[in-house]
N, C-alpha and C positions, 0 to 999 in steps of 0.2 A: 467122247467128250471133246468138245471144240476148244482149242486153243485160244487164250485169252489174247486180244490184240494189245500191244504196248500203247500206252498213251501218246497221243500226237504231240510232239515237241513244238511249242509255240515259238515263232520267229520273233526276235526283239523288235520293238517298234521303229527303232532306229534303222534297222536294216529292211524293214517291210517297204516294197515298191509302192503299194497303195498308201501307205502312211506318208512316204516321202512325196508323193504327189498329190499334195494338198490341194483343196478346192480353193479358187481365188476368192478372196473376201472383197466385197464393194463397200467402199465407204464414202460419205459425201463430207468434204472439207471446205472451210471457207477460209480462202486465201486472199487477204486484203481486200475484203468485200466481194470477192468472186467466187461462186459456188461452183465446185469442182466435184465431178464423180470419178472415183479412181479405183482401180482393181489391183490388189496386192497379193501375191502368192508367196508365202515363206518357202525358202529352199535352201540349198547350200551353193556355195560359189559366190563369186562376185555379183552383186545384182544386176539385171539387165533392165533398162527402161526401154518399152516398146511405143513407139510413136506412130498412129495410123495416119491414113491418108485424108484427102480434103472431104470434110463433112461425114467422115466414116464413124460409127458408134463404137464403143468398147467391146460390145459382143462380137463384132466381127473379127477381133483378133483371136477368139477362142481356140480355132483349129491351131494356130502358131503356138499358143500358150501350152495346149496340150502336147504338140510336138517337141517342146523344148524340155522334156524330161522333168528333172526335179529341181531346175535353176529357180533362183529367187526373181521374181519379175514384178515391175511396176508398170502399169497401164493406165496412164492417166487420159481422161476425156476431156478435151479442150474445149473452150466456150464455143457454143453454136453447133456441136456436134452431139448426136444422140439425145440423151435426157439432161444434159448439161446446158442451162440457159445461155442463150446469146447475149452479147454485150449490146449496150445501146448505140455505141459508136465503133467503127472499126479500128483495130489496132495494128501496129507494125509486127514485123517477124521478131524484132529485137524485144519487144514488149512481151511476147509469148515466152521468149527465152528467159527472161527475168522471173516470169510467173512460173515457169518450170522450176527454176531454181530455188524459189520460195517454197514451192510444194514440197520439193526434196529435202529442204531445211526442216520444214514442218514434220515430215516423216521421219526425221533422224538420220538420213543418208547424207553425211558430210565428206565422205571420201571419194575418190574416183570411180566412176561407174561406167558400165558397157551400154552403148545406146544402139538402138535399132530403129531406123526411120524409112517409113514407106512413102514414096511420092513427096506430098506436102510435109509430111513428117520427117523426110530426110532433109528438106530445107531447114526444118527448125533444128535438127541435130547439128547441121553445119553452123548455124547461128550460135547455138549453145556452145559447142566446141570451140569456136573462135572467141566466144566471150568469156568462157570459164574453162581455159585449158586444164588448170589444176584438178577439176572436178570430172574429167573426161579421160577415160581409160582406153577404150577401143570403140570404133563406131562402124556401123553398117549402114550403107546407103542403098536402098532398093528403089528401082525406078525413079530416081531422082535427078536433078539437074542443077545447073548454076544459077538458075533464076531467070531473069528478063532476056537473056541471050539464049536460052534454051527454048525448044519447042514444047511448051507445057500447056499454054492456054491460048491456042490460036482460034481459028474458026470452029473447029471441032469442039473446042472448050464450052462454048455456049450450050451445045447439046447435052452437056453433062449436067445441066441444071435440070434436065428432066429426072435425074436421079433423085432429087427431092421428093417428086410425085410418086416415084415407084416405091419409096419407103411407106407411103401414107395409104396406098391403096394395094391390095392383094391381087395385082394383075401381071401378067407376064409382060417382061419388057420388049419393047419393039426391036425387030432385027437390026435396025440401025444403031440403037444404043447397045446392043449386044456386041455388035462388030466394032463399036467404038474402043471397047476394052481389050479386045483380041485375046489369044490363047485359048483356054479352055471354054471361055465363055462364048466363042463362036459356035461351038458344037452343043453346048448345054447353057442355053440364056437363063435357065430357071435358077442358076447360082447366084444370080444378081438380087434374088429376092431376100428380104430381112430373114435372118436366122435367129431363131430363139423366139420364145412367147414374148418376152419383154424387150426384143429388139426394136429400136425406134431410129428414124433418120433425122437428119439436121433440119432446122428451120430454114425458110428461104433466107432470112436476114443473116443467120449465123453461117450459112454456106457462102454468101456473097462477102460477109466479112473475111472469112478465111482466103477467099479467092483474091481479093483485094490486098491482103497481106502479102500473098505469094506473088501477086503481078507487080508490086512495087518493090521486090526484093532481088538482090543479086549477091553472089559471094565470089563472082570471078576475079575480082581484084585483091582478095584476101585468102585465096585458099593456099597460096604458098606459104602462108603462116601456120598452116594446120599441121601440126606435129605428131599427132597420135596415129598409130596403125589404123588403117582404113579398108574395109572391104566394100567394093562397089560390085552390086548385082544388078543386071539388066537382062530383059526378056528380048529376044530378036522378033517377036511379034507384038510389039507395044506401040500402037498408033498414037497415044497420048504423049508418052516420053520415049522416043526412038532411041536405039541402041547408041546413036552417035552421042547422046547427052552422056551416058555412062562413060564412053571413051574419053569424052572431053574432061570429065572429072578425074579420070584415071591419068591424064595428061598433066592435070594441074596440081594434084595433091601428091606431096612428096613420098610418104609411106603408104601407098596405096595397092591394092590387088584387084584385078577385075575377073569377075565370074560371070559368065554368059549363060544364061538359062535358055537352052534351045527350046523353041515353041512356047516360051513363056510371055503371057500378056501382061497388062499393067497391074494386075492383082495376083501375080504368080507366088507372092509371099504369103498370101492366104489360101489360095486354091491348091497350090502344092507345097503344102506346110511341112510335111515330113521331109522332103527332099530339100527345102530352103532351111530348116532347123538344123540338118546335117552338116550343110555348109557353114552356117552361122557358128555352131559349136565348135567345128574343127578349126575355124579362124580364131575364136576366142580362146580355146585351149591350146593353140599353137605355142610351142616353146620358143622365146625370143631372148630370154636372158636379159630382159630390159625392165623387169618389174611391173609389166602390164598383163602378163598371163596368169592363168588360174593357179598353176603351180606356185608362183611367188606369193599370190594371195594365200594359198593354204599354208605355205611354210612359215609366214609372217604370224599366223595363228595357231602354230604348233601342230598341223595337221599333215598327213601325207600328202603326196603331191596330187593325188586323186580326190582328196577330200573325205574318202571313205573311212569308217570305222572299222576296227579289227574285229572280225567276228569272234564270237566265243568259242573256247574249245568245247569239244563233246563233252556232255555231262555238266558243263557249267552254265546251263541255260538260265539259272537263277542268280548267277553272279553279276554283279553291277558292271557295265561297261566302262572301260578307262579310255581316255585319250591317249593314243600312241605318241611316241616321240618323232618329231619330224627327222627324216633322214637327212644325210649329209648332202649337200648340193654337188 
């Protein structure tokens, strides 16, 4: 007579990894007459806003989204990138920062948030942090620069316009275009191809509009006013935004830290997502006792410092879960 196996104890949904790492929801929003495509993934901790590089679509951020564990994420697709329609006239970087602030208001995020910006997105993060310091908690600038004084759109920049064509045609990129981004793309040029069935690239007009916004922008004269903790990440194999740009930002921003990605190209944040996410989370969760880390965020809401729920005791699988009291600091 075979022994009957005991019934398998179900893990509460709040403690399930698959339940915590929910899929990102894609929404279309009308922000003052501008149609925006935005991805939102609910999670725990202080929300993180991810801003992509020049002309890049929302789908390209998925490797970093998956690597950021169960953090709450907001990934807007700005005008001219991906499926978001381009504007009729080019806009300044300050206009994009005001559009981002209105988008966050519409979504109900009125408190300080963490921001991660890649290249052009890093310029937008700087502009937003300087214009809205009360809404900025900590920022991460990857492959970014100070604008006009940085080497971001020189003679090689015009070759980047070929990227618009590579999104529209399923062909392998040329070796020159692959070498332009540096890093892993030198050995694996196929990584430049669109990812996902619904991935789409920018329109020519939208790409040029974003390039003009970055070409006419600089933050070098205002970075000394940036008071939030800042992590600067730069690759030492980035032909578009060389490492000297990251060092320049490190010299100008008061509360900044510099992390050099060895062998990292211009898109290391996406191609080496697990490594980059570990550095970002360590910086965001670092204890500073200044009200900007996740421990203070959890304590203000009556949660433990790591934001986790207390597991139920054995035999209490059906008992309701209770929020624990915050420990003494």
